[in-house]
C-alpha positions, 0 to 999 in steps of 0.5 A: 675438473681437468680431464685427461685427454686420451691419446686418440683424442689428442691425435685427432685434435692435433690432426684437426689443428694441422688441417686448420693451419694448412687451410689458413695458410692456403687461404692466406696465400690465395688472398695474397694472390687475389690482392696482387691480381686485383691490383694488376686488374685495376691498373689494366682498367685504368690503362684501358680507360685512358686508351678508350678516352684517346680513341674517343678523342681520335674518333671525334677528331675524325668526325670533325675532319670528315665534316671539314672535308665535306665542307671543303668539297662543298666549298670547291663545288660552289667555287666552281659554280661561281666561276662557271656563272662568272664565265657565263656573265662575261660571255653574256656581257661581251655579247651585249657589248657587241650588240650595243656597239653595233648601233654606236658604230652606226651612229658614229658613222653618220656625219656630225652635221646630220646629228646637229640638224636633228638636235637643232630640229628638236630645239636643243641649243647649239653646243649643248649636243652631245652632252658631256656624258657622251659618247654612250660607248665609253671606248669610242670618242665623238668626233 
């Protein structure tokens, strides 16, 4: 049952065993290198994910900052428009007050007795004219 191996077969089996061990060592070494590279790449992916997240947050903040900038510029434009309208209103108001003060001055320039005559002619009792809310021009007094 036990057969003796010939020298040639023994040498061939020895060579095969040596070749298989060499391949095994090479594959083990390659596996170790691939494991190290895999760990390194996983760390790099984690780092890049964090950096990507930071970049997205920065971009989001940048967009918000741009929106805020647009709102601020719109606010400034509206404030300028408001100031312009206020200035227009002041000019219109001063013009109207000037126009209104002319008849007031003319009425004030009349003699007090002439207005009393016209008041009496209308049937208003003496002392009831001018009314307490008179004069119509707040900066002038009735004399």
